[in-house]
RODO-2510 file (C-alpha; in nm, 4 decimals, decimal comma):
residues 431
     n   res          X          Y          Z
     1     x    -0,9884    -1,6894    -2,4737
     2     x    -0,6983    -1,4435    -2,4925
     3     x    -0,3917    -1,5793    -2,6728
     4     x    -0,0896    -1,6482    -2,4541
     5     x     0,0802    -1,3139    -2,3836
     6     x     0,4366    -1,4383    -2,3499
     7     x     0,6101    -1,0999    -2,3695
     8     x     0,3706    -0,9384    -2,1225
     9     x     0,4101    -1,2282    -1,8793
    10     x     0,7885    -1,2033    -1,9079
    11     x     0,7605    -0,8313    -1,8303
    12     x     0,5582    -0,9189    -1,5195
    13     x     0,8382    -1,1485    -1,4003
    14     x     1,1090    -0,8936    -1,4829
    15     x     0,9344    -0,5905    -1,3307
    16     x     0,9155    -0,7423    -0,9840
    17     x     0,6879    -0,7073    -0,6852
    18     x     0,6873    -0,3277    -0,6524
    19     x     0,5056    -0,2655    -0,9797
    20     x     0,1276    -0,2208    -0,9854
    21     x    -0,0308    -0,5667    -1,0073
    22     x    -0,1686    -0,6497    -1,3523
    23     x    -0,4895    -0,7716    -1,1884
    24     x    -0,6363    -0,6082    -0,8779
    25     x    -0,8915    -0,7770    -0,6520
    26     x    -1,0358    -0,7041    -0,3101
    27     x    -1,0413    -0,3849    -0,1009
    28     x    -1,3850    -0,2961    -0,2434
    29     x    -1,5122    -0,1398     0,0800
    30     x    -1,2012     0,0773     0,1136
    31     x    -1,2101     0,1933    -0,2485
    32     x    -1,5825     0,2618    -0,2185
    33     x    -1,5339     0,4765     0,0915
    34     x    -1,2581     0,6794    -0,0746
    35     x    -1,4571     0,7411    -0,3927
    36     x    -1,7743     0,8272    -0,1990
    37     x    -1,5873     1,0763     0,0166
    38     x    -1,4388     1,2420    -0,2930
    39     x    -1,7779     1,2598    -0,4691
    40     x    -1,9432     1,4121    -0,1610
    41     x    -1,6679     1,6711    -0,1411
    42     x    -1,7371     1,7814    -0,4992
    43     x    -2,1139     1,7989    -0,4386
    44     x    -2,0708     2,0157    -0,1298
    45     x    -1,8136     2,2450    -0,2928
    46     x    -2,0341     2,2973    -0,5990
    47     x    -2,3299     2,3827    -0,3755
    48     x    -2,1241     2,6467    -0,1952
    49     x    -2,0822     2,4426     0,1219
    50     x    -1,7677     2,3471     0,3046
    51     x    -1,6545     1,9878     0,2639
    52     x    -1,6961     1,7815     0,5793
    53     x    -1,3952     1,8214     0,8130
    54     x    -1,2015     1,4996     0,8493
    55     x    -1,1675     1,4734     0,4725
    56     x    -0,8801     1,2248     0,4834
    57     x    -0,8367     0,8499     0,4893
    58     x    -0,5282     0,6639     0,6099
    59     x    -0,4276     0,3270     0,4692
    60     x    -0,1690     0,1620     0,6886
    61     x    -0,0171    -0,1802     0,7145
    62     x     0,2973    -0,3878     0,7111
    63     x     0,5312    -0,3940     0,4092
    64     x     0,3740    -0,5901     0,1258
    65     x     0,0131    -0,5385     0,2395
    66     x    -0,0788    -0,3749    -0,0908
    67     x    -0,1044    -0,0117     0,0209
    68     x     0,0670     0,1290    -0,2876
    69     x    -0,1443    -0,0973    -0,5068
    70     x    -0,4607     0,0657    -0,3717
    71     x    -0,3286     0,4101    -0,4636
    72     x    -0,2242     0,2899    -0,8083
    73     x    -0,5645     0,1294    -0,8592
    74     x    -0,7282     0,4646    -0,7898
    75     x    -0,4981     0,6337    -1,0416
    76     x    -0,5704     0,3765    -1,3136
    77     x    -0,9315     0,4983    -1,3125
    78     x    -0,8409     0,8570    -1,4036
    79     x    -0,9753     0,8333    -1,7587
    80     x    -1,2958     0,6547    -1,6596
    81     x    -1,6113     0,8696    -1,6697
    82     x    -1,7799     0,9675    -1,3437
    83     x    -1,4814     0,8598    -1,1337
    84     x    -1,2674     1,1039    -0,9307
    85     x    -0,9182     1,1685    -1,0602
    86     x    -0,6205     1,0709    -0,8457
    87     x    -0,2774     1,2285    -0,8186
    88     x    -0,0466     0,9583    -0,6859
    89     x     0,2689     1,1028    -0,5280
    90     x     0,5355     0,9970    -0,2809
    91     x     0,6090     1,1667     0,0486
    92     x     0,9428     1,2747    -0,1017
    93     x     0,7692     1,4486    -0,3929
    94     x     0,5294     1,6207    -0,1527
    95     x     0,8184     1,7576     0,0527
    96     x     1,0773     1,8317    -0,2179
    97     x     0,8585     1,9246    -0,5157
    98     x     0,5656     2,0906    -0,3436
    99     x     0,5003     2,3664    -0,6038
   100     x     0,4993     2,1004    -0,8775
   101     x     0,2543     1,8950    -0,6735
   102     x     0,0199     2,1948    -0,6591
   103     x     0,0518     2,2518    -1,0326
   104     x    -0,0166     1,8866    -1,1044
   105     x    -0,3280     1,8971    -0,8860
   106     x    -0,4550     2,2030    -1,0693
   107     x    -0,3760     2,0596    -1,4124
   108     x    -0,5489     1,7339    -1,3274
   109     x    -0,8507     1,9145    -1,1860
   110     x    -0,9230     2,1330    -1,4901
   111     x    -0,8216     1,8923    -1,7674
   112     x    -1,1425     1,7320    -1,9014
   113     x    -1,1717     1,3555    -1,8832
   114     x    -1,2081     1,3427    -2,2614
   115     x    -0,8654     1,4978    -2,3064
   116     x    -0,7081     1,2724    -2,0437
   117     x    -0,8427     0,9766    -2,2398
   118     x    -0,6867     1,1180    -2,5562
   119     x    -0,3534     1,1602    -2,3796
   120     x    -0,3658     0,8101    -2,2327
   121     x    -0,3535     0,6719    -2,5850
   122     x    -0,0174     0,8422    -2,6435
   123     x     0,1670     0,7693    -2,3200
   124     x     0,2967     0,4388    -2,1856
   125     x     0,1149     0,4412    -1,8518
   126     x    -0,1992     0,5843    -1,7019
   127     x    -0,1650     0,9458    -1,5978
   128     x    -0,1640     1,0075    -1,2277
   129     x     0,1738     1,1285    -1,1027
   130     x     0,4061     1,4250    -1,1479
   131     x     0,4906     1,3116    -1,5010
   132     x     0,1485     1,4572    -1,5748
   133     x     0,3014     1,8042    -1,5713
   134     x     0,5461     1,7339    -1,8494
   135     x     0,2902     1,5495    -2,0618
   136     x     0,0170     1,8098    -2,0240
   137     x     0,2605     2,0942    -2,0770
   138     x     0,3635     1,9546    -2,4170
   139     x     0,0304     1,8119    -2,5295
   140     x    -0,1930     1,9561    -2,7986
   141     x    -0,4805     2,0485    -2,5683
   142     x    -0,7320     2,3274    -2,5718
   143     x    -0,5834     2,4242    -2,2354
   144     x    -0,2569     2,6147    -2,2667
   145     x    -0,1196     2,4857    -1,9367
   146     x     0,2442     2,5666    -2,0077
   147     x     0,1639     2,9367    -2,0464
   148     x    -0,0656     2,9230    -1,7463
   149     x     0,2082     2,7801    -1,5248
   150     x     0,4615     3,0359    -1,6446
   151     x     0,2333     3,3308    -1,5743
   152     x     0,1258     3,2343    -1,2214
   153     x     0,3152     3,1655    -0,9022
   154     x     0,1483     2,8717    -0,7280
   155     x     0,3009     2,7930    -0,3893
   156     x     0,0075     2,7511    -0,1492
   157     x    -0,3359     2,5939    -0,1580
   158     x    -0,4820     2,9457    -0,1606
   159     x    -0,2938     3,0456    -0,4756
   160     x    -0,3921     2,7118    -0,6299
   161     x    -0,7570     2,8055    -0,5842
   162     x    -0,6993     3,1487    -0,7352
   163     x    -0,5436     3,0075    -1,0531
   164     x    -0,7627     2,6960    -1,0774
   165     x    -1,0996     2,7848    -0,9150
   166     x    -1,3336     2,4974    -0,8351
   167     x    -1,5776     2,6120    -1,1040
   168     x    -1,3264     2,4960    -1,3689
   169     x    -1,2873     2,1435    -1,2324
   170     x    -1,4857     1,8645    -1,3994
   171     x    -1,4253     1,6124    -1,1192
   172     x    -1,2875     1,5924    -0,7662
   173     x    -0,9203     1,5092    -0,7185
   174     x    -0,7852     1,2592    -0,4686
   175     x    -0,4371     1,3511    -0,3450
   176     x    -0,2823     1,0103    -0,2712
   177     x     0,0425     1,0264    -0,0719
   178     x     0,2473     0,7068    -0,0477
   179     x     0,5034     0,6253     0,2256
   180     x     0,3394     0,8876     0,4470
   181     x     0,5141     0,7526     0,7580
   182     x     0,8279     0,9283     0,6274
   183     x     0,6784     1,2772     0,6503
   184     x     0,8705     1,4915     0,8962
   185     x     0,6484     1,5755     1,1983
   186     x     0,6537     1,9532     1,1553
   187     x     0,3120     2,1152     1,1868
   188     x     0,4377     2,4454     1,0484
   189     x     0,5864     2,3206     0,7217
   190     x     0,4215     2,4255     0,3968
   191     x     0,3181     2,0736     0,3062
   192     x     0,1807     2,0122     0,6590
   193     x    -0,0457     2,3152     0,6306
   194     x    -0,1548     2,1898     0,2888
   195     x    -0,2490     1,8497     0,4303
   196     x    -0,4236     2,0152     0,7252
   197     x    -0,6248     2,2379     0,4890
   198     x    -0,7586     1,9394     0,2941
   199     x    -0,8256     1,7352     0,6063
   200     x    -1,0029     2,0176     0,7867
   201     x    -1,1860     2,1242     0,4657
   202     x    -1,0320     2,4699     0,4795
   203     x    -1,0280     2,4966     0,1008
   204     x    -1,2878     2,5703    -0,1647
   205     x    -1,1400     2,3058    -0,3935
   206     x    -1,2863     1,9523    -0,4252
   207     x    -0,9849     1,7748    -0,2781
   208     x    -0,9746     1,4567    -0,0713
   209     x    -0,6626     1,3260     0,0997
   210     x    -0,5535     0,9625     0,1118
   211     x    -0,2284     0,8760     0,2894
   212     x    -0,0715     0,5308     0,2786
   213     x     0,2116     0,4098     0,4977
   214     x     0,3384     0,1662     0,7569
   215     x     0,1650     0,0738     1,0790
   216     x     0,2408     0,3981     1,2649
   217     x     0,1191     0,6323     0,9889
   218     x    -0,1875     0,7417     1,1830
   219     x     0,0226     0,8615     1,4761
   220     x     0,2667     1,0349     1,2383
   221     x    -0,0156     1,2301     1,0731
   222     x    -0,1525     1,3269     1,4115
   223     x     0,1900     1,4742     1,4829
   224     x     0,1441     1,6780     1,1639
   225     x    -0,1793     1,8269     1,2988
   226     x    -0,4328     1,6002     1,1300
   227     x    -0,6405     1,5189     1,4360
   228     x    -1,0057     1,5838     1,3466
   229     x    -1,1817     1,2477     1,3095
   230     x    -0,9006     1,0928     1,1076
   231     x    -0,9892     0,7428     0,9873
   232     x    -0,7329     0,4675     0,9478
   233     x    -0,7779     0,1427     0,7574
   234     x    -0,5414    -0,1401     0,8449
   235     x    -0,4778    -0,3629     0,5429
   236     x    -0,4510    -0,7335     0,5993
   237     x    -0,4541    -1,0498     0,3927
   238     x    -0,6771    -1,1326     0,1002
   239     x    -0,9398    -1,3981     0,1615
   240     x    -0,9123    -1,7420     0,0028
   241     x    -1,2025    -1,6509    -0,2261
   242     x    -1,0176    -1,3370    -0,3352
   243     x    -0,6988    -1,5363    -0,4007
   244     x    -0,9020    -1,7813    -0,6069
   245     x    -1,0540    -1,4974    -0,8092
   246     x    -0,7116    -1,3402    -0,8517
   247     x    -0,5673    -1,6669    -0,9845
   248     x    -0,8425    -1,6989    -1,2459
   249     x    -0,8188    -1,3378    -1,3563
   250     x    -0,4385    -1,3444    -1,3620
   251     x    -0,4380    -1,6437    -1,5955
   252     x    -0,7093    -1,4919    -1,8143
   253     x    -0,5190    -1,1619    -1,8338
   254     x    -0,2071    -1,3283    -1,9720
   255     x    -0,3854    -1,5970    -2,1734
   256     x    -0,2537    -1,8763    -1,9511
   257     x    -0,4468    -2,2034    -1,9774
   258     x    -0,5497    -2,3656    -1,6498
   259     x    -0,8128    -2,6385    -1,6551
   260     x    -0,7343    -2,9758    -1,4938
   261     x    -0,4543    -2,8264    -1,2835
   262     x    -0,6522    -2,5460    -1,1206
   263     x    -0,6490    -2,7196    -0,7836
   264     x    -0,2709    -2,7569    -0,7980
   265     x    -0,2253    -2,3917    -0,8922
   266     x    -0,4596    -2,2816    -0,6133
   267     x    -0,2582    -2,4941    -0,3686
   268     x     0,0451    -2,2793    -0,4523
   269     x    -0,1607    -1,9676    -0,3710
   270     x    -0,2817    -2,1227    -0,0442
   271     x     0,0688    -2,1181     0,1073
   272     x     0,0840    -1,7363     0,0906
   273     x    -0,1430    -1,6584     0,3903
   274     x    -0,3228    -1,4354     0,1388
   275     x    -0,0533    -1,1728     0,2018
   276     x    -0,0377    -0,9625    -0,1188
   277     x     0,3417    -0,9603    -0,1499
   278     x     0,3518    -1,3370    -0,0961
   279     x     0,0710    -1,3794    -0,3488
   280     x     0,2963    -1,2017    -0,5973
   281     x     0,5707    -1,4570    -0,5360
   282     x     0,3246    -1,7392    -0,6018
   283     x     0,2149    -1,5674    -0,9224
   284     x     0,5786    -1,5266    -1,0240
   285     x     0,6471    -1,8971    -0,9673
   286     x     0,3445    -1,9846    -1,1815
   287     x     0,4504    -1,7311    -1,4464
   288     x     0,8052    -1,8700    -1,4639
   289     x     0,6634    -2,2191    -1,5080
   290     x     0,4238    -2,1001    -1,7786
   291     x     0,7152    -1,9429    -1,9691
   292     x     0,9224    -2,2621    -1,9761
   293     x     0,9770    -2,4372    -2,3114
   294     x     0,7202    -2,7086    -2,3544
   295     x     0,4718    -2,5415    -2,1190
   296     x     0,4146    -2,2326    -2,3335
   297     x     0,1327    -2,0904    -2,1260
   298     x    -0,0516    -2,4182    -2,0596
   299     x    -0,0203    -2,5018    -1,6900
   300     x    -0,1834    -2,8402    -1,7497
   301     x     0,1485    -2,9470    -1,9052
   302     x     0,3391    -2,9021    -1,5774
   303     x     0,4561    -3,2395    -1,4497
   304     x     0,6474    -3,1303    -1,1390
   305     x     0,4245    -2,9113    -0,9212
   306     x     0,6550    -2,9626    -0,6224
   307     x     0,9171    -2,7612    -0,8099
   308     x     0,6694    -2,4761    -0,8671
   309     x     0,5783    -2,4797    -0,4986
   310     x     0,9463    -2,4828    -0,4000
   311     x     1,0118    -2,1796    -0,6204
   312     x     0,7239    -1,9874    -0,4587
   313     x     0,8524    -2,0852    -0,1122
   314     x     1,2072    -1,9793    -0,2002
   315     x     1,0909    -1,6378    -0,3218
   316     x     0,8818    -1,5914    -0,0070
   317     x     1,1646    -1,6909     0,2270
   318     x     1,3997    -1,4616     0,0403
   319     x     1,1559    -1,1808     0,1152
   320     x     1,1507    -1,2797     0,4832
   321     x     1,5279    -1,2409     0,4888
   322     x     1,5043    -0,8848     0,3532
   323     x     1,2437    -0,7933     0,6169
   324     x     1,4477    -0,9498     0,8987
   325     x     1,6541    -0,6396     0,9645
   326     x     2,0053    -0,6131     1,1030
   327     x     1,8641    -0,4966     1,4373
   328     x     1,6378    -0,8006     1,4457
   329     x     1,9294    -1,0287     1,3601
   330     x     2,1456    -0,8799     1,6364
   331     x     1,8634    -0,9348     1,8881
   332     x     1,7216    -1,2528     1,7361
   333     x     1,6582    -1,4292     2,0678
   334     x     1,4786    -1,1250     2,2100
   335     x     1,2554    -1,0713     1,9080
   336     x     1,1952    -1,4465     1,8807
   337     x     1,0726    -1,4601     2,2400
   338     x     0,8523    -1,1516     2,1972
   339     x     0,6933    -1,2968     1,8837
   340     x     0,6442    -1,6320     2,0614
   341     x     0,4637    -1,4570     2,3489
   342     x     0,2516    -1,2634     2,1017
   343     x     0,1555    -1,5875     1,9286
   344     x     0,0783    -1,7500     2,2619
   345     x    -0,1487    -1,4619     2,3618
   346     x    -0,3333    -1,4806     2,0316
   347     x    -0,3813    -1,8574     2,0617
   348     x    -0,5206    -1,8099     2,4136
   349     x    -0,7640    -1,5460     2,2903
   350     x    -0,5999    -1,2580     2,4769
   351     x    -0,6003    -0,8971     2,3598
   352     x    -0,2446    -0,7592     2,3338
   353     x    -0,1734    -0,3842     2,3207
   354     x     0,1387    -0,2046     2,2053
   355     x     0,2100    -0,1104     2,5665
   356     x     0,2106    -0,4762     2,6688
   357     x     0,4556    -0,5657     2,3920
   358     x     0,6846    -0,2822     2,5007
   359     x     0,6684    -0,4253     2,8543
   360     x     0,7643    -0,7682     2,7161
   361     x     1,0683    -0,6199     2,5454
   362     x     1,1757    -0,4591     2,8722
   363     x     1,1104    -0,7797     3,0661
   364     x     1,2961    -1,0152     2,8317
   365     x     1,5844    -0,7850     2,7442
   366     x     1,8842    -0,8769     2,9576
   367     x     2,1851    -0,6458     2,9489
   368     x     2,3922    -0,9131     3,1221
   369     x     2,3132    -1,1867     2,8727
   370     x     2,4437    -1,2384     2,5209
   371     x     2,4015    -0,9631     2,2633
   372     x     2,1121    -1,1555     2,1068
   373     x     1,8991    -1,0920     2,4180
   374     x     1,9680    -0,7184     2,4352
   375     x     1,7806    -0,4249     2,2855
   376     x     1,9943    -0,3115     1,9889
   377     x     2,2043     0,0021     2,0234
   378     x     2,0189     0,3197     1,9392
   379     x     1,6834     0,1803     2,0586
   380     x     1,4824     0,1773     2,3748
   381     x     1,1931    -0,0635     2,4158
   382     x     0,9429     0,1724     2,2548
   383     x     1,1507     0,2578     1,9472
   384     x     1,2411    -0,1094     1,9108
   385     x     0,8720    -0,2036     1,8879
   386     x     0,8215     0,0753     1,6341
   387     x     1,1073    -0,0748     1,4326
   388     x     0,9338    -0,4138     1,4391
   389     x     0,6184    -0,2455     1,3079
   390     x     0,8162    -0,0922     1,0197
   391     x     0,9643    -0,4327     0,9361
   392     x     0,6207    -0,5932     0,9185
   393     x     0,6653    -0,8120     1,2248
   394     x     0,3922    -0,6245     1,4120
   395     x     0,0824    -0,4315     1,3156
   396     x    -0,1410    -0,2098     1,5278
   397     x    -0,5128    -0,2435     1,4551
   398     x    -0,6514     0,1124     1,4743
   399     x    -1,0049    -0,0129     1,5404
   400     x    -0,9257    -0,2432     1,8354
   401     x    -0,5917    -0,1118     1,9598
   402     x    -0,4605    -0,4687     1,9413
   403     x    -0,1071    -0,5443     1,8293
   404     x    -0,0701    -0,8535     1,6139
   405     x     0,1645    -1,0120     1,3642
   406     x    -0,0083    -0,9600     1,0289
   407     x     0,1789    -1,2422     0,8535
   408     x     0,1650    -1,5746     1,0443
   409     x     0,4333    -1,7392     0,8308
   410     x     0,6700    -1,4470     0,8968
   411     x     0,5992    -1,4840     1,2683
   412     x     0,7009    -1,8512     1,2499
   413     x     1,0162    -1,7494     1,0620
   414     x     1,1119    -1,4963     1,3334
   415     x     1,0419    -1,7419     1,6143
   416     x     1,2549    -2,0067     1,4439
   417     x     1,5390    -1,7580     1,3857
   418     x     1,5226    -1,6863     1,7597
   419     x     1,5940    -2,0514     1,8393
   420     x     1,2392    -2,1375     1,9479
   421     x     0,9919    -2,3863     1,8043
   422     x     0,6693    -2,2266     1,6743
   423     x     0,5033    -2,5682     1,6905
   424     x     0,5203    -2,5381     2,0712
   425     x     0,2584    -2,2627     2,0631
   426     x    -0,0704    -2,3726     2,2228
   427     x    -0,3659    -2,4652     2,0051
   428     x    -0,6165    -2,1843     1,9406
   429     x    -0,8653    -2,1367     2,2211
   430     x    -1,2108    -2,2572     2,1280
   431     x    -1,4583    -1,9755     2,0891
***
């Protein structure tokens, strides 16, 4: 067994929930589809064919669903043989540093896996973002990329192909854009045309697009002109089996001992709804306990598991408070009632669409009542529902068109903040 990694576990606690998880589980079908699409693109390009139009995948979901973790997991595989490379960028980098994005794509495409592996031994983190440019430009490689960048002007996907033709690439490249819901809906912008070219396979380069963002990302990308067969995956909770696997692998990764107490530790995980961000808080509570004097990485020495559970609950409720926006607080009775009705519909087995929820907002909003029943200033019913999607209160399932609350415990929190009792919801309808 791995020795207790105290310093690494302390770093996990200090780095917080936004960092890439030290252990990744689940999402196998999604990762498999992305990698298969990228491989097929390379095969078709090398055979002189056009890649299949619709060469993009959308990952959307509420805050804390693990969207960024999927992109990071793709990027961690960059030095593995026979796996597509991934350039992980933010929507801000795509918009503000577009020429650098193109250069990074080209550099990643033509740099052999063997040299990426060599570089990975000299840098602190796996290559896969715009820092790649600086590292590759200074590295002792057979490719003189610094000179290449200086001697060519690369500003469009066409010029990228001219400088870095597909024949020089040793693997496909996945362009992974995070926070894609923030992209400005301008079809004529340079970056929009770039995204359209990959999606519609109007390039001779083996590129595949993956965009991750909040629950309205699919509609935002349609506004950008990506309309041909675009596929959206809505991320939800991990299963109990996946949480159990994650617990075991997390402890093994950090050398934490867990034998007789495994059931108690799993009970802490069970209160998370399987929601990835909440799972992190449970892991943090376990990590803090493991770091305590006298415990020293052996969870079997914990005598007060109620305190560990309370710490996980406190971290989770603190996160609820950050997601409960000022607009939601101002209209707490309105949003509480809407979330109660949504829960009631789900319990009764009814299918609820975004249009129905917008109608509920209009119906329950009362301009003559207290401020807490009114739609907040600056919103109409439709934009208010969009705001609730961005806060993680609602999520639109692209496959069914149904609007749900992806995090049941957050739904209960919102209903309670609205002055209602979530325990008054009807029992689930028998199937």
